[in-house]
N, C-alpha and C positions, 0 to 999 in steps of 0.2 A: 827770513823772510824768503821773497823769490821773485826774482824779473819780471818784473807788467810791462808791456811793450806798445807801445798806441798809435799808430800811421800821425808823421808828423802831415798836414795839409796843406803845408806852403813846400815837400818837395815826397813827397810823397814814399817815404823812407821811413821802416820804421824804425824807432826813438825809446829811448826806455824814460818809466811816463814811472810818477811819485809813487813810493808803498804804504808812505803812511795810511793809517789805520786799515779798517778792515776789511775792505776792498779796494781799496791807496787812490788817493784824489786824482791818478791817472794825470798829473799836471807834468806839463815840460816846460821846458828843456830843465834837467835833474840833475844832479852831482853826482860824483860817488863817493863812496864813503868807506873807506877801508873798517874791517871790526880792528881796535885797538892792540886785538894780540895778537892781532894777525892772523885770524883762529877762522875763522868765517867766511862767509862770501861778501866782496863788494853786497852794498845793496843802497841805493837811489832814492833821491831827496830832493822835491823842487825847493826851493828859494826861498818859498813862501814857509811849506813846513817846518821852512830849516830851521824859520824867524822865531818859532814856537819854541818854551823852555818845557813845557809837556816834554816835547817833542824829543828832545836833547835827553831828557831826565827819564826816558822809557828805554829812550836807548842804547843809556850806555847802564839801565835795569837790566838789557836783554844779555849784555857780554858778561856779566860782570862773575862768571864761573870762566869763562873761553881762558886766561891765564892759567888759572890751573887746569882747563881741558889741553891746554897745546904745552905743559911743560911737564903733563900726565904721559901724551901722548910723544914728545923726542925722550924722557926717560925709556919709553917703552924700547922706541930704536936704533938708543944708543948701548939698551940689553944684548937685545937681538943681534945687534953687530957684535959686539962682544961672545955671543955666545959660537959666533959662523966664522968665528976668525978661532975659534977654538976643538970649530970642528965639529959642534953637534949641528943634529942632524932637530931641525923645527918644522913644527904643522905645519902646514900647511893650506890639505880643507882637507875636509870629511862626509863619508856621504854612509844614511843609515841604507844595512841592508831590506831589501824587499819584503821580511817578513818580520824586521822590527831587534833581531835576535841578534848582533853585531854590530859596529860600527866597522867600515875601513878609511883607516886615519894614514892620510902620506905626507913622508916630512921629506925634507928636498935641505941639502948644506951649502955651503957658499960657490962649490965648484957646481952646483947642479943634479948635483948628482942624489934618486928621489930612492926610498926605501918605503915598503908599504905596510901595513901591518891590519890585523884585524885583534879586533877587545870589546868586552862589555857595552854598554848604554854605558850607567852608573862611572864609568872607568874614565871612561870619553871627555862626562862631566863631569869627572873631578876637578877638573882643572879652567875655571874660568874664557869664558872664549877669549877673551883681549888679552893675556898674560902669555909670554913668550914657550913655549913647553918644545917639552924634549922630549926622546923615542926616553932616555934612562926617566924626565919627570911623567911620564904617562909608566911605568912598567914599576917607578915605585905605591905607583896608584892600583894599582894589579895585576894581573895575567893580560901580554900583549905574543899574538901568534904573529911570527913572518908570511905577510906577504910574497906570494910566487908572485916572477919579475912581468908578469903580463897583466899585476894590480894595475903595474903604472906606466904598463907601456911601453917593457924592454918585452921580447920574448913575443 
């Protein structure tokens, strides 16, 4: 869901409107409701829509995977913190070259020190985007060529 706003006819101010239905019922005032897992943005529902059991069931179903996704995110963040404490350099950005023959990958450590490497696109794609990936992970997947310091803002 996204936020729907309308103009309060009494005050002339923007207010959040109800988000229920494909177009939203757009009634106001609304109450903010939070994702049960704290994962999604809050959503606004008017009292009339909130009183309908079908709305509550639909919202519960729409948040069925939120707790799992929230847990996955927390686990990735814990792993990231652990790797950085170990002094590892983690992937932070990548850009494919204009001719598509290689990928320029930037890694950074906990102190903000950067390292850049060139690699084949197949090597870069061998590690899923959401995984925390280190220089060592990519080196195990294929050949890396260290980029000059000018590649990552030095020199």
